[in-house]
C-alpha positions in Angstrom: -2.2 2.9 -7.5 -0.1 2.7 -10.6 1.4 -0.8 -10.4 3.9 -2.5 -12.7 4.2 -6.3 -13.0 7.9 -7.1 -13.5 8.3 -9.6 -16.3 10.8 -10.7 -19.0 11.2 -9.9 -22.6 9.9 -13.3 -23.7 6.8 -12.8 -21.6 5.9 -9.1 -22.3 2.3 -9.6 -21.2 3.1 -12.0 -18.4 1.5 -15.3 -17.9 -2.2 -16.4 -17.8 -2.0 -16.3 -13.9 -0.7 -12.8 -14.2 -3.7 -11.8 -16.3 -6.0 -13.1 -13.6 -4.3 -11.0 -11.0 -4.1 -8.0 -13.3 -7.9 -8.1 -13.9 -8.6 -8.4 -10.2 -6.4 -5.4 -9.4 -8.0 -3.4 -12.1 -11.4 -4.3 -10.7 -10.1 -2.8 -7.4 -9.5 0.5 -9.2 -5.7 0.0 -9.7 -3.8 0.7 -12.9 -1.6 -2.3 -13.9 0.9 -2.6 -16.7 3.8 -4.9 -17.5 7.4 -3.8 -17.4 10.4 -5.8 -18.7 13.1 -6.1 -16.0 16.0 -5.7 -18.5 14.6 -2.5 -20.0 17.3 0.0 -19.0 15.3 2.9 -20.3 12.4 2.4 -18.0 11.4 5.2 -15.6 10.6 3.1 -12.5 9.6 6.2 -10.5 6.4 6.5 -12.6 5.0 3.4 -10.7 3.7 3.5 -7.1 4.7 -0.2 -6.7 6.5 -2.8 -8.8 5.4 -6.4 -8.2 7.8 -9.1 -9.3 5.8 -11.6 -11.3 7.4 -13.3 -14.4 11.0 -12.4 -15.0 11.6 -16.1 -15.4 14.9 -15.7 -17.2 16.7 -13.7 -14.4 18.8 -16.7 -13.3 20.6 -16.6 -16.7 22.1 -13.2 -15.8 21.7 -12.8 -12.0 24.2 -9.9 -11.6 22.3 -7.8 -14.1 19.0 -8.7 -12.6 20.2 -7.8 -9.1 21.5 -4.4 -10.4 18.2 -3.7 -11.9 16.4 -4.7 -8.7 18.5 -2.3 -6.8 17.7 0.4 -9.3 13.9 -0.3 -9.0 14.1 -0.4 -5.2 15.7 3.0 -5.1 13.0 4.5 -7.3 9.8 3.0 -5.9 8.3 0.3 -3.7 9.4 -3.2 -4.8 7.4 -6.3 -3.9 9.0 -8.5 -2.7 11.8 -6.4 -1.4 15.4 -6.1 -2.6 16.7 -7.8 0.5 14.3 -10.7 0.0 15.3 -11.0 -3.6 19.0 -11.0 -2.8 18.5 -13.7 0.0 16.3 -15.9 -2.2 18.3 -15.7 -5.4 20.8 -18.4 -4.3 19.9 -21.8 -2.9 22.5 -21.2 -0.3 19.5 -20.3 1.9 18.8 -24.0 2.1 22.0 -24.5 4.0 21.1 -21.6 6.3 17.7 -23.2 7.1 19.3 -26.6 7.5 21.7 -25.2 10.0 18.7 -23.8 11.9 17.3 -27.4 12.2 14.4 -26.9 9.8 13.2 -29.9 7.9 14.7 -29.4 4.5 16.0 -31.8 1.8 19.5 -32.6 3.1 21.8 -30.3 1.1 25.6 -29.9 0.7 27.1 -26.8 -0.8 30.4 -26.8 -2.7 32.2 -24.1 -4.8 35.1 -26.0 -6.1 35.5 -29.3 -8.1 37.5 -31.5 -5.7 35.2 -30.8 -2.7 32.1 -31.3 -4.8 33.5 -34.6 -6.3 34.3 -36.0 -2.9 30.9 -35.1 -1.6 29.2 -36.4 -4.7 30.9 -39.8 -4.5 30.2 -40.2 -0.8 26.6 -39.2 -1.2 26.0 -41.5 -4.2 27.6 -44.5 -2.4 25.1 -43.9 0.5 22.0 -43.0 -1.4 22.4 -44.8 -4.8 20.8 -41.8 -6.5 21.6 -38.1 -6.1 20.7 -34.7 -7.5 23.2 -32.0 -8.3 22.1 -28.5 -9.3 23.2 -24.9 -9.3 22.7 -22.5 -6.4 21.2 -20.1 -9.0 18.6 -21.8 -11.2 15.0 -22.1 -12.1 12.7 -24.7 -13.7 15.2 -27.5 -13.2 17.9 -25.7 -15.3 21.2 -27.6 -15.1 19.7 -30.1 -12.7 21.1 -33.6 -13.0 19.8 -36.9 -11.5 22.8 -39.2 -11.1 23.0 -42.9 -10.5 26.4 -43.6 -12.1 29.5 -42.3 -10.4 31.1 -41.7 -13.9 28.5 -39.0 -14.5 29.3 -37.0 -11.4 32.3 -35.0 -12.6 30.8 -33.9 -15.9 27.6 -32.7 -14.2 29.4 -30.8 -11.5 31.7 -29.1 -13.9 28.9 -27.9 -16.0 27.3 -26.3 -12.9 30.5 -24.8 -11.5 31.0 -23.0 -14.8 28.0 -20.9 -13.8 27.5 -21.1 -10.0 28.2 -23.0 -6.8 26.7 -26.5 -6.7 24.2 -28.1 -4.4 24.2 -31.8 -3.8 21.2 -33.7 -2.4 19.9 -37.2 -2.1 17.3 -37.9 -4.8 13.9 -37.8 -3.2 12.1 -40.8 -4.6 8.8 -39.5 -3.3 8.8 -36.8 -6.0 8.1 -39.0 -9.0 6.0 -41.3 -6.9 3.8 -38.8 -5.0 4.6 -35.4 -6.4 5.5 -32.1 -4.8 3.2 -29.8 -2.8 3.3 -26.0 -3.2 1.9 -23.9 -0.3 1.0 -20.3 -1.0 1.2 -17.7 1.7 0.4 -14.0 1.7 1.3 -11.3 4.3 -1.9 -10.1 6.2 -1.9 -7.7 9.1 1.7 -8.3 10.0 1.5 -12.0 9.9 1.4 -14.8 7.3 -1.8 -16.4 6.2 -2.0 -19.7 4.3 -4.0 -19.2 1.1 -4.1 -22.3 -1.1 -2.1 -25.3 -2.2 -1.5 -27.4 -5.3 0.0 -30.9 -6.0 2.5 -31.0 -8.8 3.2 -34.4 -10.4 5.7 -35.4 -13.0 4.8 -37.1 -16.3 5.5 -40.8 -16.5 9.2 -41.6 -16.5 10.3 -38.1 -15.4 11.0 -36.6 -12.0 10.6 -32.9 -12.8 7.2 -31.6 -11.8 7.4 -28.3 -13.5 4.7 -27.8 -16.2 7.3 -26.9 -18.8 8.6 -30.4 -18.4 5.1 -32.0 -18.8 4.1 -32.0 -15.1 0.5 -31.8 -14.0 -1.0 -29.4 -11.4 -4.1 -29.9 -9.3 -5.6 -28.3 -6.3 -4.7 -29.9 -3.0 -5.7 -29.7 0.7 -2.6 -29.9 2.9 -2.3 -31.2 6.4 -1.8 -28.7 9.2 1.8 -30.0 9.8 2.7 -28.9 6.2 1.3 -25.5 6.8 3.1 -25.2 10.2 6.4 -26.2 8.5 5.8 -23.4 5.9 5.1 -20.9 8.6 8.2 -21.9 10.5 10.3 -21.4 7.4 8.8 -18.0 6.8 9.8 -16.9 10.3 13.4 -17.2 9.3 13.3 -14.8 6.4 15.7 -11.8 6.6 12.6 -9.6 6.5 8.8 -10.1 5.9 7.7 -11.0 2.4 4.3 -10.0 0.9 3.9 -13.4 -0.9 5.7 -16.7 -0.6 5.6 -20.2 -2.0 6.9 -23.1 0.0 7.6 -26.4 -2.0 7.2 -29.5 0.1 8.5 -33.0 -0.8 8.3 -36.4 0.9 4.9 -35.1 2.1 3.2 -38.5 2.8 5.9 -39.3 5.4 8.0 -36.6 6.9 7.6 -33.3 5.0 10.7 -31.5 3.9 11.2 -28.2 2.3 12.4 -28.5 -1.2 12.6 -24.8 -2.0 11.2 -21.4 -0.8 10.1 -19.3 -3.8 10.0 -15.5 -3.0 11.1 -13.8 -6.2 8.9 -14.7 -9.1 7.0 -17.8 -8.1 4.0 -19.2 -10.0 1.2 -18.6 -7.5 -1.4 -20.8 -9.2 -4.2 -18.3 -9.6 -5.5 -20.5 -12.4 -6.3 -23.2 -9.8 -7.4 -20.7 -7.2 -8.6 -17.4 -8.8 -10.3 -16.4 -5.5 -6.8 -16.1 -4.0 -6.2 -12.9 -5.9 -8.0 -11.2 -3.0 -5.3 -11.8 -0.3 -2.6 -11.1 -2.8 -4.2 -7.7 -3.5 -4.4 -7.0 0.2 -0.8 -7.8 0.6 0.2 -5.5 -2.3 -1.9 -2.7 -0.9 -0.5 -3.1 2.6 3.1 -3.2 1.6 
């Protein structure tokens, strides 16, 4: 197959993890190249499949990204699908899962200032520390940890200038115990757990992303964590070829922090052998 890895202009050759997957695919006799999502001149029909890998700037211009995703999907096979991308591009899905009684970080959605302020002040009074973030974001962009009620309005307004706002209690377990990422691949019409990592924040921070100084190490999850991930995947609008489920508060009562279905880091550096199930998922899709 002739496969394109969808990436961004600032990562024209993808990431080190992408390079591992590319090499594995080429060893399986597939042709792999990188394609920048914002390249309007690209002939997407030349590829048998386009696998979304590192368009990590998409959240900065989501309407343009979704238009391009539609264009790609109409020309060739997109992995994950356009429907999955659309569903996962806004953290509104957390509210949907919460309403289905899944164990997620308690979340409140607001799209206007007065409602968000009332919710923020009530939540801060109860929790003493809260997080406000956009519904469209990545890598903790425009994410604020708030302990002072005087900081709420400024943070919310900055977010509402770009998207709706999600308000959540601050999960103290994240800086203390880190966050677990579970990786799943689609295999023979079902999901199979592949591997997992523990992401921990640097001292004094709560953001576990590597770009903020966080560390990553391999991790063996409990079965209840895997079961929670599988339960979440059963609620997707349609099957995904690959998925990452981020779990917080994992030492006590595991909660879903996010479901990453568009361009997640899949941690092939920590588990290079896991390129095999990813390749099977690509081939079968």
